[in-house]
N, C-alpha and C positions, 0 to 999 in steps of 0.2 A: 130308427131314431138315432140321430147324431149327438155326440157330446156337446156340440155347438148350437143346438136347436134354440135354446132360450137366450142366445147372446146377440141377436139381431140388434144393430144400432150401438152396440158396446164398442169400446176401444181397447186394443191390446198392444203390448210391446213384445216383440219376439226377437230374442238374441240368437245368434248362430243361424240367421235366416238365409245365408247364401247356399246352403246345401243340406242334405239329410233331413232329419226330423223338423228342423226349423223351417226349411223351405216348404215341407209338406203342411205344417201347421198354418203358415201364412196362406197357402192356397185354400185350405179347408175353412179357415176363418173368414176369408173374403167371400167364399161361396155361401157362407151362412149369414152374410150381411154385416159383418164386423168391419170396423176401420182398424187398420193394422200399421204400426210403425215397425218395419222390417230392418233390423240392425245386424251388422256383421263387420268384422275387421277387414274382410274382403268385400269387393263390390257385390251387392245383392240386387242390382237393378234388374237382372234377368228373372229373379224370383218374383219381383213385383209385376213385370210384364206378363209373366205366365199366370198370375193370379186373376181369374175371371169370375165375376159374380156381382151381386148388388152392393157389396162392400167396397172399400177403397184401401189401397196399400201405398205406402210411401217408403222409399229406401233411404237409409242413412248409414254412412260408413263410420263405424265407431269401434274402439277397442275397449272392452269392459274388463280387461285383465288387471289384476292387482299389481301395480308396480310399473 
């Protein structure tokens, strides 16, 4: 049983999606059928391309740092 099992059709915003845990979360959420807005200050298009599943992911370059 996955932590994302009951989230099919839901929408999430993931920051830090270009690498590490953020990238992994995007992939797992799309696999579970979620729609994901993948955000990072660096390009995270590769994260979105690698996410395969019934859900959808869209990449957006943003800097959420304070200041």
